[in-house]
KOLTI-241626 format. One line per 10 residues: their letters; for each residue x, y, z of C-alpha. Coordinates in Angstrom, 1 decimal. Layout:
<nodes>
a	X/Y/Z ~ ... .
</nodes>
This chain:
<nodes>
mhdvvirggt	89.9/126.0/91.5 ~ 88.7/122.8/93.0 ~ 87.8/119.4/91.0 ~ 84.2/119.4/93.1 ~ 81.9/122.0/95.1 ~ 79.2/121.3/96.8 ~ 77.4/124.5/97.3 ~ 75.5/126.2/100.5 ~ 74.1/122.5/101.7 ~ 73.3/121.6/105.3 .
ivdgtgapaf	76.1/119.7/106.1 ~ 76.0/116.6/108.4 ~ 79.4/115.6/108.6 ~ 78.9/112.3/110.3 ~ 80.4/113.0/113.7 ~ 77.2/113.8/115.3 ~ 78.0/117.5/115.6 ~ 75.1/120.1/114.8 ~ 74.2/120.5/111.1 ~ 75.4/123.7/109.5 .
vgdvaidgdk	75.3/125.4/106.2 ~ 78.4/125.6/104.1 ~ 80.1/124.3/101.0 ~ 82.5/121.3/100.7 ~ 84.9/121.4/98.4 ~ 87.0/118.0/96.7 ~ 90.2/117.5/94.9 ~ 91.1/114.5/93.4 ~ 89.8/111.8/95.7 ~ 90.0/113.7/99.0 .
ivavggkasp	87.3/116.4/100.8 ~ 89.9/119.4/101.3 ~ 87.3/121.8/102.7 ~ 84.1/121.4/104.5 ~ 82.0/124.6/105.7 ~ 82.3/128.1/104.8 ~ 82.6/129.8/101.2 ~ 84.9/127.6/98.7 ~ 86.9/128.8/95.5 ~ 85.1/127.9/92.2 .
grrefeaegm	84.8/124.2/91.5 ~ 85.3/122.4/87.5 ~ 81.9/120.9/88.7 ~ 79.7/122.5/91.2 ~ 76.6/121.2/92.5 ~ 73.9/123.4/94.1 ~ 72.9/122.0/97.7 ~ 70.9/124.8/99.1 ~ 68.1/123.0/101.2 ~ 69.9/119.7/100.6 .
lvtpgwvdih	71.4/117.7/103.3 ~ 75.1/116.6/102.6 ~ 76.3/113.9/104.4 ~ 79.0/111.3/103.9 ~ 78.2/108.0/102.0 ~ 76.5/105.3/104.1 ~ 78.9/102.5/105.1 ~ 76.8/99.3/104.9 ~ 78.4/96.6/107.2 ~ 76.2/93.8/106.4 .
thydgqatwd	75.7/92.7/102.5 ~ 75.6/89.3/101.0 ~ 76.9/90.7/97.7 ~ 79.8/87.5/97.7 ~ 78.9/86.4/94.2 ~ 77.4/89.5/92.6 ~ 80.2/91.3/93.4 ~ 82.5/89.3/90.9 ~ 80.1/90.2/88.0 ~ 78.1/93.1/88.7 .
qvlapsswhg	79.8/96.6/88.6 ~ 76.8/98.5/90.1 ~ 75.5/96.5/93.1 ~ 72.1/98.0/92.7 ~ 69.9/98.6/94.6 ~ 72.6/99.2/97.5 ~ 74.4/101.9/95.6 ~ 71.0/103.7/94.4 ~ 70.7/103.9/98.4 ~ 73.5/105.7/99.0 .
attimfgncg	75.7/103.3/99.8 ~ 79.4/103.9/99.0 ~ 81.0/101.3/101.0 ~ 80.1/97.5/101.4 ~ 81.0/94.7/103.0 ~ 79.9/91.3/102.5 ~ 81.3/87.7/103.7 ~ 78.8/88.0/106.5 ~ 76.2/84.9/108.4 ~ 79.4/82.3/107.5 .
vgfapvrkrd	78.4/81.9/104.2 ~ 80.5/83.0/100.9 ~ 82.8/81.8/97.9 ~ 86.4/81.0/99.0 ~ 88.6/79.2/99.9 ~ 87.0/76.7/97.8 ~ 88.1/73.5/95.7 ~ 86.8/73.0/92.6 ~ 84.9/69.6/93.7 ~ 82.9/72.1/96.0 .
rqnlidlmeg	81.5/74.9/94.0 ~ 78.0/73.6/93.7 ~ 78.3/72.8/97.5 ~ 79.2/76.4/98.4 ~ 76.4/77.9/95.6 ~ 73.9/75.4/97.7 ~ 74.8/76.8/100.9 ~ 74.4/80.4/99.4 ~ 71.1/79.4/98.0 ~ 69.6/77.8/100.8 .
vedipgiala	70.5/80.5/103.4 ~ 70.5/83.7/101.7 ~ 68.0/82.5/98.9 ~ 70.3/84.1/96.1 ~ 68.8/81.7/92.7 ~ 71.5/78.8/92.4 ~ 71.3/79.3/88.5 ~ 72.5/82.9/88.8 ~ 75.4/81.6/91.2 ~ 76.3/79.1/88.6 .
eglkwdwesf	75.9/81.1/85.6 ~ 77.7/84.6/86.8 ~ 80.8/83.0/89.1 ~ 83.8/82.6/87.2 ~ 85.5/81.0/89.8 ~ 88.8/82.0/88.8 ~ 90.2/82.0/92.4 ~ 90.9/79.0/94.8 ~ 92.4/80.9/98.3 ~ 90.8/83.8/99.8 .
pefldalerl	93.3/86.2/98.8 ~ 93.3/84.9/95.0 ~ 89.0/85.7/95.6 ~ 90.2/89.8/96.7 ~ 92.4/89.3/93.7 ~ 89.5/88.7/91.6 ~ 87.2/91.2/93.2 ~ 90.2/94.1/92.8 ~ 89.9/93.2/88.8 ~ 86.4/94.4/88.2 .
prtidvaaqv	85.9/98.1/87.4 ~ 83.0/99.1/89.5 ~ 80.4/101.8/91.1 ~ 81.0/101.8/94.8 ~ 83.6/100.4/97.1 ~ 83.5/96.9/98.3 ~ 85.3/94.9/101.3 ~ 85.1/90.9/102.4 ~ 85.0/89.0/105.8 ~ 86.3/85.6/106.2 .
phhplrvyvm	83.0/83.0/106.2 ~ 83.4/79.8/108.4 ~ 81.6/77.2/106.0 ~ 83.6/77.7/102.8 ~ 86.5/77.7/105.0 ~ 85.2/74.6/107.0 ~ 84.5/72.8/103.5 ~ 87.7/73.5/102.0 ~ 89.5/71.8/104.8 ~ 87.3/69.3/106.2 .
gdralrreia	85.6/68.2/102.9 ~ 82.2/66.0/103.3 ~ 83.2/66.1/106.9 ~ 82.4/69.5/107.0 ~ 79.1/68.8/105.4 ~ 78.0/66.4/107.9 ~ 79.0/68.5/110.7 ~ 81.6/66.2/112.6 ~ 83.6/67.7/114.8 ~ 86.8/69.3/113.8 .
taddikamrd	90.2/68.0/114.5 ~ 93.3/69.5/116.0 ~ 94.7/69.4/112.8 ~ 91.5/71.3/111.0 ~ 91.1/73.9/113.4 ~ 94.9/74.7/112.8 ~ 94.7/74.6/109.1 ~ 91.2/76.8/109.4 ~ 93.4/79.4/111.6 ~ 96.3/79.5/109.5 .
lteealraga	94.2/80.3/106.3 ~ 92.3/82.8/108.4 ~ 95.5/84.8/109.2 ~ 96.4/84.7/105.4 ~ 93.1/86.1/104.5 ~ 93.4/88.7/107.0 ~ 97.1/89.7/106.1 ~ 95.7/89.8/102.4 ~ 93.1/92.6/103.7 ~ 90.1/90.4/105.0 .
fgfttsrsdq	88.4/92.6/107.4 ~ 87.4/89.6/109.9 ~ 85.7/86.1/110.2 ~ 81.9/85.3/110.2 ~ 79.9/82.1/111.1 ~ 76.4/80.7/111.9 ~ 75.5/79.0/114.7 ~ 71.2/79.2/113.8 ~ 68.7/76.5/112.7 ~ 67.5/79.5/110.6 .
hkttggelvp	70.1/78.8/108.1 ~ 69.8/75.6/105.8 ~ 71.3/74.4/102.5 ~ 68.6/73.9/99.9 ~ 68.4/70.4/100.9 ~ 67.1/71.5/104.4 ~ 70.6/70.7/105.9 ~ 71.8/72.6/108.5 ~ 75.1/74.9/107.6 ~ 78.8/73.0/108.4 .
grhaedvell	79.7/75.2/111.1 ~ 76.1/75.1/113.1 ~ 77.4/72.9/115.8 ~ 81.1/73.4/115.7 ~ 82.6/73.3/119.0 ~ 83.8/76.6/121.2 ~ 87.4/75.2/121.0 ~ 87.4/75.3/117.1 ~ 85.9/78.8/117.0 ~ 88.3/80.3/119.6 .
gigsalgaag	91.1/78.4/117.4 ~ 90.2/80.1/114.2 ~ 89.6/83.3/116.2 ~ 93.0/83.3/117.3 ~ 94.0/83.9/113.9 ~ 92.7/87.4/114.5 ~ 95.0/88.3/117.7 ~ 98.0/87.0/115.7 ~ 97.1/89.2/112.9 ~ 96.4/91.9/115.0 .
sgtfgmlsdf	93.4/92.9/112.8 ~ 89.6/92.1/112.2 ~ 86.6/91.5/114.0 ~ 84.7/88.2/114.6 ~ 81.0/88.0/113.7 ~ 78.3/85.4/114.1 ~ 74.5/84.6/114.0 ~ 73.6/82.5/117.0 ~ 70.6/80.9/118.4 ~ 72.5/81.5/121.8 .
dnepaefewm	71.0/77.6/122.7 ~ 73.2/78.6/126.0 ~ 73.3/81.6/126.6 ~ 75.7/81.7/129.5 ~ 78.3/79.2/127.8 ~ 77.9/81.2/124.4 ~ 79.4/84.8/126.0 ~ 81.7/82.8/128.2 ~ 83.6/81.7/125.2 ~ 82.8/84.9/123.4 .
rqfhkengrp	84.8/86.7/126.6 ~ 87.4/84.2/126.4 ~ 87.8/85.3/122.5 ~ 88.4/88.7/123.3 ~ 90.5/88.2/126.3 ~ 92.6/85.8/124.4 ~ 92.9/88.5/121.1 ~ 91.8/91.5/122.2 ~ 89.6/91.9/119.0 ~ 86.1/92.9/118.8 .
lwflltdrna	83.2/90.3/118.7 ~ 79.3/91.1/117.3 ~ 76.6/89.2/116.6 ~ 73.2/89.8/115.1 ~ 70.2/90.6/117.6 ~ 66.6/91.0/117.1 ~ 63.6/90.4/119.2 ~ 61.3/87.2/118.2 ~ 57.9/86.6/118.5 ~ 58.5/83.2/120.5 .
dptrwrrlmg	60.9/85.1/122.8 ~ 60.0/88.6/123.1 ~ 62.3/89.4/126.4 ~ 65.3/87.6/124.5 ~ 66.8/90.8/122.9 ~ 66.5/92.6/126.4 ~ 68.4/89.5/128.3 ~ 71.2/89.2/125.4 ~ 71.7/92.7/125.4 ~ 72.2/92.5/129.7 .
yvhaardgga	74.8/89.8/128.9 ~ 76.5/92.3/126.5 ~ 76.6/95.0/128.9 ~ 78.1/92.4/131.8 ~ 80.5/91.5/129.3 ~ 82.0/95.1/128.3 ~ 81.7/96.0/132.2 ~ 84.3/93.5/132.3 ~ 86.4/94.8/129.4 ~ 85.4/92.2/126.7 .
aisaqvaarq	84.7/94.3/123.3 ~ 80.9/92.5/122.0 ~ 78.6/94.7/120.6 ~ 75.3/93.6/119.2 ~ 74.7/94.1/115.3 ~ 71.1/95.4/114.9 ~ 68.9/96.8/111.9 ~ 66.8/100.0/111.4 ~ 63.6/98.0/111.3 ~ 61.7/94.3/110.8 .
vglilglrtt	63.3/91.7/108.9 ~ 60.3/91.8/106.5 ~ 59.4/89.2/104.1 ~ 57.5/90.3/101.2 ~ 55.0/87.5/100.1 ~ 53.6/87.1/96.3 ~ 52.9/84.6/93.4 ~ 56.2/84.9/92.2 ~ 58.0/85.5/95.6 ~ 60.1/82.7/97.0 .
lspfmarhgf	57.6/82.6/99.6 ~ 53.8/82.3/100.0 ~ 50.9/82.4/102.8 ~ 50.0/79.1/100.7 ~ 53.6/77.6/100.1 ~ 52.1/74.6/102.4 ~ 49.2/73.7/100.3 ~ 49.8/71.2/97.8 ~ 47.0/72.6/95.1 ~ 48.8/75.9/95.3 .
velanlplae	52.7/74.9/94.7 ~ 51.6/72.3/92.1 ~ 51.1/75.9/89.7 ~ 54.2/77.4/90.9 ~ 56.1/77.2/87.7 ~ 53.0/78.1/85.1 ~ 53.6/81.2/83.4 ~ 51.9/84.4/85.5 ~ 48.5/85.0/83.3 ~ 48.1/81.1/83.0 .
rlarlrdpsv	48.6/80.7/86.6 ~ 46.2/83.8/87.6 ~ 43.6/82.1/85.7 ~ 43.7/78.9/87.4 ~ 44.1/80.6/90.9 ~ 40.7/82.5/89.8 ~ 39.0/78.8/88.9 ~ 36.3/79.0/91.8 ~ 36.5/75.0/92.0 ~ 40.5/75.8/92.2 .
raailaepns	40.2/78.5/95.0 ~ 38.1/76.4/96.7 ~ 40.4/73.4/96.9 ~ 43.3/75.3/97.8 ~ 41.4/77.1/100.8 ~ 40.0/73.9/102.1 ~ 43.6/72.2/102.1 ~ 45.4/72.1/105.2 ~ 49.2/73.2/105.4 ~ 51.3/69.8/104.9 .
eavlsrlppl	53.3/68.9/107.8 ~ 56.2/67.7/105.7 ~ 56.5/71.4/104.0 ~ 56.3/73.1/107.4 ~ 59.6/70.8/109.0 ~ 61.3/71.9/106.2 ~ 60.9/75.7/106.5 ~ 63.3/77.3/109.1 ~ 61.6/78.2/112.3 ~ 61.3/81.9/111.8 .
nraivtkweh	59.4/81.4/108.6 ~ 56.5/78.6/109.7 ~ 54.2/81.5/110.8 ~ 53.8/82.8/107.6 ~ 51.2/80.2/106.7 ~ 49.4/80.5/109.9 ~ 49.7/84.0/111.6 ~ 47.4/86.0/109.7 ~ 47.7/89.0/112.7 ~ 51.4/89.3/111.5 .
lfllgdppdy	50.6/89.6/107.8 ~ 50.2/93.3/106.4 ~ 49.4/95.1/103.2 ~ 52.6/97.1/102.8 ~ 51.2/99.7/100.3 ~ 53.2/102.3/98.1 ~ 54.6/104.1/99.6 ~ 55.5/101.1/102.0 ~ 54.6/101.7/105.7 ~ 57.0/99.7/107.6 .
epppersvav	55.3/100.4/110.9 ~ 52.0/99.0/109.9 ~ 49.0/99.6/112.6 ~ 47.1/96.0/113.4 ~ 44.4/97.5/111.3 ~ 46.5/96.9/108.4 ~ 46.8/93.3/109.2 ~ 44.9/90.5/107.3 ~ 43.2/89.4/110.1 ~ 41.6/92.4/111.1 .
matkagvdpa	40.7/93.1/107.3 ~ 39.2/89.9/106.8 ~ 37.0/90.3/109.9 ~ 35.7/93.7/108.6 ~ 35.3/92.4/105.2 ~ 33.6/89.6/107.0 ~ 35.8/86.6/105.0 ~ 37.9/84.4/106.3 ~ 41.5/85.8/106.8 ~ 42.9/82.7/104.1 .
afaydyltge	40.3/83.7/101.6 ~ 41.1/87.6/102.0 ~ 44.7/87.0/101.4 ~ 44.3/84.6/98.5 ~ 41.8/87.0/96.7 ~ 44.2/90.1/97.5 ~ 47.3/88.1/96.0 ~ 45.2/87.0/93.1 ~ 43.5/90.7/92.1 ~ 44.6/92.9/89.7 .
dgnrtlffpa	47.9/91.8/87.8 ~ 49.2/89.0/90.3 ~ 52.1/91.4/91.0 ~ 50.1/92.0/94.4 ~ 52.2/91.4/97.9 ~ 51.8/90.7/101.5 ~ 54.5/92.0/104.0 ~ 55.3/89.6/107.1 ~ 57.9/90.7/109.6 ~ 59.5/87.9/110.7 .
vnyvhgdlep	61.9/89.6/113.7 ~ 61.5/93.3/115.2 ~ 57.9/93.6/115.3 ~ 56.5/91.3/118.6 ~ 54.3/93.9/120.0 ~ 53.1/95.6/116.6 ~ 55.5/98.6/116.3 ~ 59.6/99.3/116.0 ~ 59.9/100.7/119.8 ~ 62.2/97.9/120.5 .
vremmldpat	64.1/98.9/117.4 ~ 64.4/102.4/118.6 ~ 65.4/101.3/122.1 ~ 68.5/98.9/120.3 ~ 69.6/101.2/117.9 ~ 69.7/103.9/120.8 ~ 72.0/101.7/123.6 ~ 75.2/102.4/122.8 ~ 76.6/98.6/122.9 ~ 75.1/98.2/119.1 .
vlglsdggah	76.4/98.8/115.7 ~ 73.8/99.5/113.0 ~ 73.6/96.6/109.7 ~ 71.5/94.0/108.7 ~ 70.7/95.6/105.4 ~ 71.3/92.1/103.7 ~ 71.8/93.7/100.4 ~ 72.1/91.3/97.6 ~ 70.8/88.4/99.6 ~ 67.2/87.0/100.1 .
cgvicdasmp	66.4/88.1/96.5 ~ 63.1/86.7/96.2 ~ 61.7/87.5/99.6 ~ 63.3/90.4/101.3 ~ 64.6/93.9/100.2 ~ 66.2/95.4/102.7 ~ 68.8/97.3/100.8 ~ 66.9/100.2/101.1 ~ 67.4/100.6/105.2 ~ 69.8/103.4/104.8 .
tftlthwvrd	67.3/105.2/103.1 ~ 64.9/104.2/105.8 ~ 66.6/105.6/108.5 ~ 66.2/109.1/107.2 ~ 62.5/108.7/105.8 ~ 60.8/107.0/108.6 ~ 62.9/107.7/112.1 ~ 64.0/111.2/111.1 ~ 61.0/112.7/109.2 ~ 57.8/110.8/109.1 .
rtrgprlple	57.3/108.0/112.1 ~ 54.0/109.3/113.9 ~ 53.8/106.2/116.2 ~ 56.2/107.0/118.4 ~ 59.9/109.0/118.8 ~ 62.0/110.0/116.0 ~ 65.5/110.1/116.2 ~ 67.8/113.2/115.5 ~ 68.9/113.5/112.2 ~ 72.6/114.0/113.0 .
wmvkrqtsdt	72.7/111.0/115.4 ~ 70.9/109.0/112.6 ~ 73.9/109.9/109.9 ~ 76.6/109.3/112.2 ~ 75.2/105.5/112.9 ~ 75.6/104.5/109.5 ~ 78.6/106.4/108.6 ~ 81.4/107.2/110.7 ~ 80.1/104.4/113.7 ~ 80.1/101.6/111.0 .
atyfgftdrg	83.5/102.8/109.8 ~ 85.2/103.0/112.5 ~ 83.9/99.7/114.0 ~ 85.4/98.0/111.2 ~ 88.4/99.9/110.6 ~ 87.4/102.2/107.7 ~ 89.8/104.9/109.0 ~ 89.6/106.8/105.8 ~ 85.7/107.7/105.4 ~ 82.6/108.0/107.4 .
rlapglkadi	83.4/111.4/108.1 ~ 83.4/115.5/106.1 ~ 86.7/116.2/107.0 ~ 89.6/117.6/105.1 ~ 92.2/115.0/104.2 ~ 89.2/112.1/104.4 ~ 88.0/110.2/101.1 ~ 85.4/112.0/99.3 ~ 82.2/109.4/99.5 ~ 79.4/111.9/99.8 .
niidlqnlrl	75.7/112.0/99.3 ~ 73.4/114.8/98.5 ~ 70.2/114.4/99.8 ~ 66.6/116.2/99.1 ~ 65.0/115.0/102.6 ~ 61.9/116.4/102.0 ~ 61.3/114.6/98.6 ~ 62.8/111.4/99.7 ~ 60.7/108.6/98.8 ~ 61.0/104.8/98.7 .
hhpelvfdlp	58.9/102.9/96.4 ~ 57.1/99.7/97.0 ~ 59.7/96.7/96.4 ~ 59.3/95.2/92.8 ~ 60.3/91.8/91.7 ~ 62.8/91.6/88.2 ~ 64.5/88.9/86.5 ~ 67.6/90.6/85.8 ~ 70.4/88.3/87.4 ~ 72.4/85.9/85.2 .
aggkrliqrv	70.4/83.3/83.7 ~ 67.4/85.2/84.3 ~ 67.5/84.5/88.3 ~ 64.7/86.9/90.5 ~ 65.3/89.6/92.8 ~ 63.9/92.1/94.5 ~ 64.5/95.4/94.1 ~ 63.3/98.8/95.5 ~ 63.8/102.3/94.1 ~ 64.0/105.7/95.5 .
dgyratlvsg	63.5/109.5/94.7 ~ 65.3/112.1/96.6 ~ 69.0/111.6/96.2 ~ 70.4/114.7/94.3 ~ 73.8/112.8/93.7 ~ 76.1/110.3/95.4 ~ 80.1/110.3/94.9 ~ 82.5/107.9/95.5 ~ 86.3/108.9/95.7 ~ 84.9/112.5/94.4 .
vpifedgvet	83.4/111.1/91.4 ~ 79.7/111.3/90.9 ~ 78.5/107.8/90.5 ~ 74.3/109.0/90.5 ~ 72.7/112.1/89.7 ~ 69.0/112.4/90.2 ~ 68.8/108.7/90.1 ~ 70.4/108.0/87.2 ~ 73.8/106.2/86.7 ~ 76.8/108.3/85.4 .
garpgklvra	78.8/105.3/84.1 ~ 81.6/106.1/86.3 ~ 83.6/103.3/88.0 ~ 85.6/104.3/90.9 ~ 85.1/102.2/93.2 ~ 87.5/99.8/94.3 ~ 88.2/96.8/97.0 ~ 89.0/98.0/100.4 ~ 91.9/95.8/102.0 ~ 91.7/96.0/105.8 .
grs	94.7/97.8/106.9 ~ 95.2/99.8/103.9 ~ 92.2/102.2/103.5 .
</nodes>
């Protein structure tokens, strides 16, 4: 008798092979049979008409802080993610000296919009080194598996102190110290190293992040730790200020160390051909033997804008901002006052406020044609007629007035959707092309991050609802291929050798999914982080069950209370 048997489901095994109907049997934490008719199980799931897939391996999250206190890590765990990776974009909380703890909180809050009050309340700081951080993660019982990468900015601050915050050039001794600490972290189980070279990332005080202008020699020096350890990937976000030069040092990194390198890729309104140009460099590098890939998202990076979210179309108008801290009911009453409304709508945007915003966010207050009503269930490929600009024209009002009245309507919890990137042409065709490119890897869900403005942890679910089942504005994508992209492809790229496929001997991380009834709900704002910190969450229907290491952690959307999740250390999975 097996411990668990999943009966009669449509098995999509994560390899890209055609789906087939059969049973999946589990003993302990391992899959022991896939297909055919299994012997009885102590626990059985009837899965006829449902998909049986590997658990999603989500490689781009920011639960660095939350994972030290939160055992469940929702909403990612709600959406079938059974393994998540953080330490992305060069931000995190280790290594750290006591005097720099607040600096790292300010960095994370500024870059990833995770409330500083929640981090200050939730972080126990029972670590200094990165290996000690991994040990702290290992001590907490948890629902799903977690893994970590070494973030550049805390590393730089740990070695260089205030000189890092001033973005001074690293000395040879600084570089050697960072390199040695990175190798130590890799040997302790880190899955790689990440950095950010983008003006989009700023601290809460509006300062660029410590590694923004790190010289190539610094990155290559730190990167040599990956070659010495013989493990790990090098990841980054870059503005590609000098595209040929950026790819030159990337090729040099691979030549010297033999390790993979990836960067985040999106299209941008200001440079619509950028992503194709960068992929041209990627293919040229790969033709020359360099293992360089682009990490891409399955949809836009979309900002949720409302009265209580972090960003708003009216955030550069002082009359609106002055009311921001009032209780919602009182705030609504003031905003609905005709004289207050007229004054705010007549007020120009503050140039001082605009100058402090990251470049991609400035269009929020002016580009009404890029603001959409999202709907419920949310439409992540909205047509132009759902834009504020078009709807305002049909209503015969100014777009700003339309947006103002929409947001202040009903109970004040309405929101608008602003695709910051990946929606240059008003559809998701470029995203489909990026995903189809074999030189890309699927990620960028940003689970745990941008708490008051983005909720993309649902992206693994979206790949099935939109790309496989529902899309009407262009071609859909095959089910088997889409599952492979977020299971075996992501697992293999980062070296998770024991998961990502349904096969005997592998870890029993499994989703049972009712595809026909899989449904995303509209994002909602809750205040459940430590110290009452806010975050956007997104609920989902249609996951019959999610299992980690053979143990059900959710059944019909209800948490079972089981804690089979663990810290995964590189080279030990």
